[in-house]
C-alpha positions in Angstrom: -29.6 -131.9 -84.3 -27.1 -129.3 -85.7 -23.6 -130.1 -86.9 -21.9 -128.7 -83.8 -23.9 -130.9 -81.5 -23.2 -133.9 -83.6 -19.4 -133.2 -83.5 -19.5 -132.7 -79.7 -21.5 -135.8 -79.2 -19.2 -137.8 -81.5 -16.1 -136.5 -79.7 -17.6 -137.3 -76.3 -18.4 -140.9 -77.4 -14.9 -141.4 -78.8 -13.3 -140.0 -75.6 -15.5 -142.2 -73.4 -14.7 -145.3 -75.5 -11.0 -144.4 -75.2 -11.2 -143.9 -71.4 -13.1 -147.1 -70.8 -10.8 -149.1 -73.0 -7.7 -147.7 -71.3 -9.1 -148.4 -67.8 -10.1 -152.0 -68.9 -6.6 -152.9 -70.2 -4.5 -150.9 -67.8 -4.8 -153.2 -64.8 -2.3 -154.6 -62.4 -2.0 -158.4 -62.3 -4.5 -160.0 -60.0 -3.4 -160.6 -56.4 -4.8 -164.1 -56.7 -1.8 -165.0 -59.0 1.5 -166.0 -57.5 4.2 -163.3 -57.5 6.1 -165.2 -60.2 2.9 -165.2 -62.4 2.4 -161.5 -61.7 6.0 -160.8 -62.8 5.4 -162.8 -66.0 2.1 -160.9 -66.6 3.8 -157.5 -66.1 6.5 -158.5 -68.6 3.9 -159.7 -71.1 1.5 -156.7 -70.7 4.3 -154.1 -70.9 5.5 -155.5 -74.2 9.0 -156.4 -73.0 9.0 -159.6 -75.0 7.8 -157.9 -78.1 10.9 -155.7 -78.6 13.6 -157.4 -76.6 13.2 -160.7 -78.4 15.2 -162.2 -81.3 12.0 -163.5 -83.0 9.4 -160.8 -82.3 5.8 -161.0 -83.4 5.4 -157.7 -85.4 2.3 -155.7 -84.7 -0.1 -154.9 -87.6 1.1 -151.4 -88.0 4.7 -152.4 -88.6 4.1 -152.4 -92.3 2.8 -148.8 -92.4 5.1 -146.3 -94.2 7.0 -144.0 -91.8 5.8 -145.7 -88.7 6.9 -149.2 -89.7 10.5 -148.1 -90.3 10.8 -146.4 -86.9 9.2 -149.4 -85.2 11.7 -151.8 -86.8 14.7 -149.6 -86.0 13.5 -149.2 -82.4 13.0 -153.0 -82.1 16.4 -153.7 -83.5 18.0 -151.2 -81.0 16.1 -152.8 -78.2 17.3 -156.3 -79.0 20.9 -155.0 -79.6 20.8 -153.5 -76.1 19.1 -156.3 -74.2 17.5 -159.7 -75.0 14.9 -160.6 -72.4 13.2 -163.7 -73.7 15.7 -166.1 -72.0 15.0 -164.4 -68.7 11.2 -164.6 -69.2 11.5 -168.3 -70.2 13.6 -169.0 -67.1 11.1 -167.3 -64.8 8.2 -169.2 -66.5 9.9 -172.6 -66.2 11.3 -172.0 -62.7 14.8 -172.3 -64.0 18.0 -170.5 -63.1 17.6 -166.7 -63.3 20.3 -164.5 -64.9 20.6 -161.9 -62.2 22.4 -159.4 -64.4 19.4 -159.4 -66.8 17.0 -159.2 -63.9 18.9 -156.2 -62.5 18.5 -154.4 -65.8 14.8 -155.0 -65.8 14.5 -153.7 -62.2 16.6 -150.7 -63.0 14.5 -149.8 -66.0 11.3 -150.1 -63.9 12.7 -148.0 -61.0 13.9 -145.3 -63.5 10.7 -145.5 -65.5 12.6 -145.8 -68.8 10.7 -148.8 -70.2 8.6 -149.1 -72.2 9.4 -145.9 -74.0 6.7 -143.3 -74.6 6.8 -143.9 -78.3 5.7 -147.5 -77.6 3.0 -146.7 -75.0 1.3 -144.3 -77.3 0.4 -147.1 -79.7 0.0 -149.8 -77.1 -2.4 -148.5 -74.4 -1.9 -149.9 -71.0 1.7 -151.0 -71.6 3.3 -148.4 -69.3 4.6 -150.0 -66.1 2.9 -148.5 -63.0 4.6 -148.0 -59.7 2.8 -150.9 -58.1 3.9 -153.2 -61.0 7.5 -152.2 -60.4 7.0 -152.9 -56.7 5.7 -156.4 -57.5 8.8 -157.2 -59.6 11.1 -155.8 -56.9 9.2 -157.8 -54.1 9.4 -161.0 -56.1 13.2 -160.5 -56.8 13.8 -159.6 -53.1 11.7 -162.5 -51.8 13.6 -164.9 -53.9 17.0 -163.4 -53.0 17.8 -162.5 -56.6 18.6 -159.0 -55.4 19.3 -157.3 -52.1 16.9 -154.7 -50.7 19.6 -152.1 -51.0 18.9 -151.9 -54.8 15.9 -149.7 -54.0 
């Protein structure tokens, strides 16, 4: 086998591994879950809690030069603009929902502004798909947290 063939074969294997991994982790929450649990899964899988949380669990690459500094600045800016953990906790415990925070989440999903591209590059499968945004909107509408007109 010559060098060119080895390079092409290696690149093909890497591309296939990337595609299979992406497809495996980029799944909508199961329909067997309640809407509330689907919303929690979407918030978890999209990384909302990671950046918009006062006590974030930093990813392993946060200590890398260059990348770590940007990540920490982005996380600080995210927390300064919006703290989401209290909303997540209220949803999980079935407590009272802060509708202003929920409206921000829904608006960001409708506009496709969260999570940012710089985050989804390093965390495959974290981008919110159209169906996931619809699930959150359906849950909020069903529970009368928002009016249908918000669409």
